[in-house]
N, C-alpha and C positions, 0 to 999 in steps of 0.2 A: 755649368761646367766650362772649364777653359778650353781653348781651341786645341790643346795638345791631345785631346781625346782621340783614341784610335779605335776602329772597329775590332771587336774581339774575334779571334779565329773560331771557326765552327767547332773545332775539337775541344776548345776550352770554354766552358760555360762561364764566361766572364760577366761581371755585373757592374756596369757603369752606373753613375748616380743620376744621370738626367738624360733625356732624349736629345740627340743631336739636332741642332737647328735645321729645319727643313727649308730649302731654298724657295721660299714663297714667291719671290719676285719673278722667277721664271719657272712656272709649273712644268713638270715633266710630262711628256706625251706617253700614254700607255702603250706598251708593246702589243702588237697584234699577232698573237700566235707564236711568237718566237720566245726564246729565253730572255729573261729580264728579271727585275727586282721582285716581281710577283710570281716568279716561276713555281713557287711551292704551293700555289693555290689551286692546282688541278685544272688549269686551262687546257683545252684540247690542243694537242701538239706539244705540250710541255710535260704533262703527266696524266696518263690515263687513269680513270677512276676504277678502283677495284670494287665494282658494285657487289659482287658476290661476297667477298671478304668483309666489306663494310656492312653489308646487310646482315651477315651472321653475327658480327660484333654488335650491331644494332639490336638484334634479338637477345643477345646475352645481357643487355642492359635490363631485360625483363625478368632475369632469374630470381631476384628477391621477391617477385610477385607471383611465384609459382602457385601458391594456394588460391589467391583470388583468380588467377587465370584458369585454374581447374574449375572454379565456380562459374566463371564466364563460359567455359566450354560446356559444362553441364546445363546451364540455363539456356545456352544457345541450342543444344540438342533438344531440350524439352520444347523450346519455342518453335524450332523448325519442324519437329515431329508433329506438333499440333497444327502448324500452318500447312504442312503437307497433307494431313488427313482431311483438312477442310474441303478441297476440291472434290475428293472422292465422295464425301457425304453430300455435297451439293449435286454431284452427278446422280446420286441415289434420289435426291429430291426431284431432279429433272425427270428421272425414270418414273417416279410416282405420278407426276403430272402427265407425262406422255402416255403412260399406261392407262391412266384414267380417261384421257381424251380418246384414245383408240378403242378402249373397252366400251365407252358410251356409244360409239358408232357401230358396234357389232350387235347383232340381235340377241336379246336375252333368251335364256333357256337352252343355249347350246354351249358345248364346251369349246375350249380354245383349239383343241385338236380338230373338232368338227369344222370350226371356222376356217382353219388352215386348209383342210381337205376341200372345203367348198371353193376357196380361192384357187386352188390348184386345178379343180375341175373346170373352173371358168377360164383357165389359161393365164391366171395372174400369179405366176410363180414368184416374181420378185416381191410382190406384196406379201405373199405367203411366207417367204423367207424372212422378210422384215418383221412380220407378226410373230414368227417363231422366236425371234431374238428379243421379244418384249415379255413383260409379265402381265400383260393385259388380261382382264377377265371380261368376257362378253356380257354386255348389259350393265356393267359396274363402272361408275365414274371415278373421279379423283378422290382418293382417300385422304381427306384433309387432316384427320387426326394424325395419321402417320407422317404426313407432310409437316405438320406443326412440330411433332416430336423431333424430326430430323433437323428442321431449321433451328429449333431451340438448342439442340446439341451443337450445331455449327456455331451459333452465337457464343455458347459457353467455351467452345474450343478456341475460337478466335480471341475471345477475352483472355483466356489462359495464355495463349501465344503472346498477346500484347503484354500481359503482366510479366511473363518470364523475359520478354525482350526488354522491357523497361528496367527490370532488375539487372539484366546483363549490361545495359548501357550505363547504369549508375555505377556498377562495380568497375566497368571499363574506364570510366572517367577518373575514378580514384586511382586505378592502376597507372594510367597515363600521367596524371599529375604528380603522383609520388615518384614515378620514374624520372620525370623531367626535373622534379625538385632535387633528387639525388644527383642528377647530371649537373645542375647548376651549382650544387654544393661542391662537387668535384672540380668543376671549372674554377670556382672561387678559390678553393684550396690550392689548385694547381698554379693559379696566378701568383699566390704568395710564395710558391716554391720555385718559380721561374727565375732564372738570372735576368737581371735588368738588361743584359745585352739582347735577349730575345725581344723584350718589350721595345727596346730602342730600334731593333731591326724591322719592326712592324709599324706601318702607319697606324696612328691611333684609331682612326675611323674603321680600318680593316679589322683590328683586334676587337673593337666594340661590336662590329657586325657579327663576328663569330660568337661573341658572348651573348648577344641579345637576339638579333634577327635569326641567326641559324638555329639557336636553341628553341626559339618560338616556332620556327618552321618545323623542327623535329616534333614538337608537342602537337602542332596542328595536324601534321601528317599521321602521327600515331593515333591521335584521337579519332580522326576520320576514317582510318583504315583498319584498326585492330578489330573492333567489334564487327564492322561490316565484312571484313575479310573472313572471319570465323563463321559468321552467319551465311555468307555466300557459299563457302565451301561445303558447309553442312547441308545447305539447301540443294546444291547440285547433287550431292550423294543421295539425300532423301528423295528428291524428285525422280532421280534416275531409277531408284528401287521401285517407286510407284509406277513409273512408266513401263518397266519390264513386267510388273505384276499385271497391269491392265492389258497390255498388248506388246509382246516381244517384237512383232513385225513393225508396228509404228515406232517403237523405241529405237530400233535399228535405223529406220528412216530418219528419225529426228537427230540421231547421233552423226549422220553423214556430214552435217555442217560444222561439227565441233572441231575436227582437225583443221579445217579451213579457217575457222575463227581463231584458233591458237596461232596459226601461221601468220595471219593478218595482224593480230595484236602484237605478236613478237617482233614482226618486221617494223611496225610503226614505233613500238617502244624502243627498239634499238636505235632508230634515227633520232628520237627525242632525247635520249639519255645524255649525249654530249651537250645538248642545248641547255639542259638543266644545270649541268656542271658549270657551263659558261655563265649562265644567268646569275648564280650565286657568287661566282668569282667577280663578275662585274659589279654586283651589288656591294661587295666589300670595297672594291676600288672606288666606286662612286662615293660611298660613305667616307672613305679616307680623304678624298679630295674636298668634300663639303666641310668636314671637320677642320682640315688644314686651312682652307680659305676663310672659314669663320674665325678661327683663333688668330689667324694672321691678317685679318681684314685691314688693320691700320697700315701694315706694310704694303699690302696689295694696292691700297689706295695711294699711298705716298709715292710709290714707284710707278704708278700709272699702269698697272698690270691687270686692271679689271677685264679688259677685252680678252687677254690671254687666259685668265682664270675662267671666264665665261665660255671661251672656246673649248678649253679642256673639259669643263663640265658638260658641254654639249656633246663632245666626242664620247665621253664615258656614258652619258645618259643615252645617247643614240645606240652605243654598243649594248647597253643593258636592255634597251627597248627591243633591239633586233633579236638578242638571245632569248628574252622573255617571250616575244611574239612567236618565234620559231618553236620554242619549247611547248607553249600552250597550244599553238595551232596544230603542230604535228601530233601531240598527244591527244588533242581534242578530236582528231579524225577517228580515233579508235571506236568511240561510242556510235557515231552514225554508220561506220563501216560494219560493225557487228550488228547494229540494228537492221541494216539491209539484209544481212545473212539470216537474222532471226525472222524477218518477214518472209523470206523465201522458205525457211523451214516451216513457218506457220501455214503457208500456202500448200506445201506438199502434204503436211499432216492433215489439213482440212479435206483435201481431195481424197487421199487414201482412206481417211476415217469415214467420209461420206459413203465411199464405196463399200466399206466394211459394214456399215449400218444397213445399207441397201441389201447386202447379201445375208443379213441376219447374223453375221459373225460377231458383231459388237452391238451393245445397246447405245442409244443416243446419249444417255447420261455418261457412259464411259468415254465416248468420243468428246463430249463437252469437258469432262474432267481431264482427259489427255491433252486437249488443246490448252487448258489452263496450265497443266504441268509443263507443256512445251514452252509456254510463255515464262513460267517460273524457272524453267531450266536455262533458257537463254538469257533471262534478265540477270541472274547472279554472275553468269559468265561475262556478260557485258560490263557489269559493275566491277568485277575483278580486273577486267582489262582497262576500264576507265580509271581504276585506282592506281594503275601503273604510273601515271604522271605524278600522283601524290607520293607514291612510294619512292620513285626516282628522285623527286625533289627533296623528300625527307632524308633519304640516304646520302644524297649529295651534301646536304647541310650537316648531317651527322658526321660525314667524313671530315669536313672542315673542323668540326668540334673535336673529333678524335685526333686530328693533326695537332691541335693545341694541347690536348691531354698527353700526347706522345712526345711533346717537345722536350729536349734535354733539360734536366733540372740542375740547380746548383748542388754542389757536393753536400752530402748530409752532415749534420752536426755530429760530433763524436759521441759515442755511447760506451761507458758513462763519460760525461763531460766534467772537466775540472771546474771547481767553483772558486771564485776570487775571495780572498780574505776581506773582511769588512773592518774598518772602512778602507776604501780603495785609495792608495797613496797617489797613483797616477804617474808612476815611472814607466816611460815608454822607450824601448830600444829597437833599433833596426840593426840586425846582425848579418852582414854580407848578403843583403837582399838583391836579387836579380829578377827582372820581370820584362817580358816583351808581349805586346799585343800581337804582333806578327812574328812568328819564329825566325823569319829571315831578317827582321829589322831590330837591332838592339835599341833598348830604351833606357832601362836602369840596369847597371852592371856593378855588382859588388859595392852596394851602398850600405854604410854603417853610420849610425848616429845614436845619441843618447839624449832623451829629454827628461831632466830631473823633475821630481814632483813640484808643482807650482811654477815651473818655468814657462816662459812664453817663447815659442819657437816660430820665427817668421820665415817663410819660404818665398823667395823671390827668384826671378829669372825670366828670360824671354819666353814667348809663346812656344809651346812644344817642348819645354825643357823637362817636363815630368812632374810639375808641382802638384797638380790635381791627382795625378796617378799615385803619388806618394800618400795622399790622404785616402784615396780609394783602397789602397792596400791596408792602411791602418784600420779602416772601417770594415774590412773583409768584403767589400764589394767585389774584389778580386782576391783569389787565394794566391799566396806567394809560392811559386814553383821551386825557388831556390833561396836558401837562407831562412831566416825567421824573424818575426816581430813579436816582442813580448810586452805584456802589461803587468807590472809588478812582478816580473820574473816568470810569468806564465805565458807560454806560447799561445798566441791568440787563436791558433787552429785547434787548441785543446778546449776552447770555450765554445759554448753555443753562441750563435750570432746574436740572439736576444740578450744573453748575458753580457756580451762585449758591447753591443750598441746601447744598452741601458746605462752604461757608464759614460756615454758621450753625448754632447749636445752639438748640433750642427746648424750653422747659418750659411746658406748658399747664396751665390750671386743671383741665381734664378729663384725668385720668391714664389710661393704658392700658398694660397688661402683656400680653405675648405668651406663648403656651403654651411653657413651657420652664423651665429653672432660673433662680434668682435671678441667678447669674453670667452666664448668657446674656442676660438682660434688661438688665443693666447694660452689657454689652459689645455691645449691639445695633447701635450706630452706629460701631463700630470693628472692622474685620476683623483677626483675629489678635491680639487683646488677650490679654496674659498674665494668669495668675491674680494675680500680684503687682500689676499695674496695676489690676485690678478691685478688689482689696482696698484699695489705696491710695485709689482714688476713693470707695469705700464709707466708709472711715475719715474722709475729708475732709468728707463730707456726712452723717456720723453715721448711716449705714446699718449699719455694721459692728456696732454695739452691739446691735441687735435681731436681726440675722442670726445672730449667734453663740448666741442663745437658742433657735433652731430646731433640731430633731433632726438634720437633714441640712445645716445651715449654708447655704453658697452653692450646694449641690446640691439645695436644696429646689425642687420643681416647683410652679410657680404659673401662673395665667392670670388674665385680667381678671375672671372670675367667681368666682375662688377666695376662700374665706373664711379662709385661713390667714394673710393679711396685712390690716391695716386700711387705711382710706382714706389716712390720714396716712403710713403706711409705703409705700404705693404711690407717693405723691407724692415721698417721699424717694428712692425707687428711680429715678424719672424724673429727679430732679435729679442723682443719681449718674451716670445715663446721659449727661446733657449734660456733666457734669464730665469724664468719661473721654474724650468725643469731642474736647475741647479745641479748640473752634472759635474763629476770630478775632472773630466777632460772636455775641452772645447775645441771645435774645429770651425774656423771662420774663413770662408772662401769669398774674398772680396765682399765682405758683409756690409760695407758702406758705399758700394758703388753707385747706388741709386738715390742717395740723399744729397742735399745741398751742402755747401761748404759750412754754413753756420751749424746746421744740424749735425754734420759730421763731427764737428768739435764736441758737441754735446754727447753724441753717441760714443765717441772715443773715450770720453770721461766715464760714461756708464760701462763701457767695455773694460776699462782699466779696473773699475770696481768689481766687475763680474769675473775678471781673470784672476783676481787676488786669491791665492791659495789653490789655484787650479792649473793643471797642465794645459797649455793652449797652443794650438797649431794655427797660424795665421798665414793664409795665402794672400799676397798683396801685390798689386801693380803700382799703386801710388806709394812710393817709398816714404813719404812724409807720415804715413799712418803707422809705421812700424819702427820708428826711431827708438822707442823705449823698450823694444823686445830684448830679452836676455841674450838670445842667440839668433843671428840671422844666417840662414843657409842660402847660398847662392847656387842655383842649379843650372847646368847647361848640358844638354844632350843626355839627361838621365843621371848625371853624376853631380856630386857636391864639389864645386870647384873652390869655394871659399866659405868660411864660417867664422863668426865673431860678432862683436857688438857693432853698432852703427859707426861709432867713432873709429874703432879699430879697422873696419873695412874701408872707410874713407881714407884713413891714413895709409893703408896698404896700396891704394891706387890701382886696384885690380878690376875685376869684372863688376863688382858692386859699385865702385866709384864711377865706372863708365855708365852704368845704368842710371845712377843718381844724377850725374852731370847731364845725360841726354834728356832727362825729364825736365830739369830746370832750364836747360838750353832751349827746349821746346817752348817752355813757358815764357822765356824772355823774347823769343822770336815772335810768339803770338802777341805779346804786348807791343812790340815794335810795329 
């Protein structure tokens, strides 16, 4: 894109064609807490995170999985119920053993009541009370058959709990992955509907971080918390019921620490939440810097800015480290803090339970079961609290993804849309077109022109004159707010963007190759292109001559970062791509800027053949390349100040003549 590109206003979802060049030579310092270019990322002090609102929206993403979630809930209930029954049965097993041990020590032939009366007669009231709370039979030892039956039932119960828990985990994994799959699809679909102005306004690494890292973090957080959270909540409810069933007194004692645990966990989570927001914001910034420095490595090296780039990396890496450390450390305090409270609870329950056994109010097995339940009660509470860091991290990432999903989209295509007659003639008109990037800064005012079918329209002028903007309006990268542009008499706004752009081929000054073979890159715009067609297009644009020098020929794998093709060869490949597409309208934006003089002559010959019978718009700075254009438009300050053929404009001695003379004067000066 030429340098006249202006940033689009926020209210107008404008769509530029390429990302503005980033000043790699002098990396920007990241703002620390104040407003700046990254202000929309939720940094503390810039934009507070709506945790509750984002959390509710996060949960709404699970609505399509209502039926599996019900199954997860049912399986969780069954698993928890069986797991909760287990300690009570084990308590019964302990009672069988304890009763057998006590009964063996009592004389045979007496009843339990007689044994209790004997102990009271001897002044051993405490032992008598404890014996009264057991099911011991004097002279009878451990009932191993009953013990075996109880233990067998316990094993079956725990096996059933495991089976239901396994099924719950399997279904949960499917729920999570399908949810994230849909989220990725929505993000991918959203990217195709975003105006390119949004993409231009975001550092590429930051955008990639939202699409990859943040979505992965959402998946991880959901996977690790969904099933565990359901199970933990159900366990708390089930254990609480069993605790009150066994001993309301001990249950009340155990619940004393719960409010304190909630207060402690809430206070810690509140402090860690901003750190998680900052962590993921700095992750995006660091990724943006790494991507920027990698793609601009040559410029960084040439201008000797390795030290500044490394320093910026260290600053952002240090900021990410500090935010991550604080987030993990603060949230990590939750579990040991709640573990300490759980141990205090265990101590109180053990002491009170021991006193209850001694008084005969409870059996030893019930105390054992209650202690297990107290552990089971505090453990899920601790788990829920420890999951707070995962939930906060996941919601922080989800909000960043939601910000992307909520970004303003380009205006929708008309419904129903007009369809162009076939074949397309290629008559293009601009009728009183006005356009501004900034409402306060005029750019194009009342521009009118007509491009007849098959004509070559060259657009020249100084930087910032509006040349590329004119093409952007033609391609509907921007919508025209005033006036109209027509193709074969049809307003381009009445066409779908796909319909309009399918009639146009474009070769930009900035080349781009996709990961794949050379043949695939040439055939990118044509589905089902044969090898013969690819070779023919390559021969016509002088690509074939260098492709055959490569070991794998047309099967050579390249990408935009590859070093196996030069910048000029990349541009030739993009020209071949447009040649093969064979569109009725061509847009050439400095299409030969990266080729050598000899190759430029050859490419110009190929372009002349390509332009035959097609309407062509050619943006050029080197005026020698557009001498044979049917009409040359000279633009200054968004207006057409001159138009005509090369010879006519030279004879007029106006703006075109001055541009032409300045180029050749520069060439003569350079020779001298």
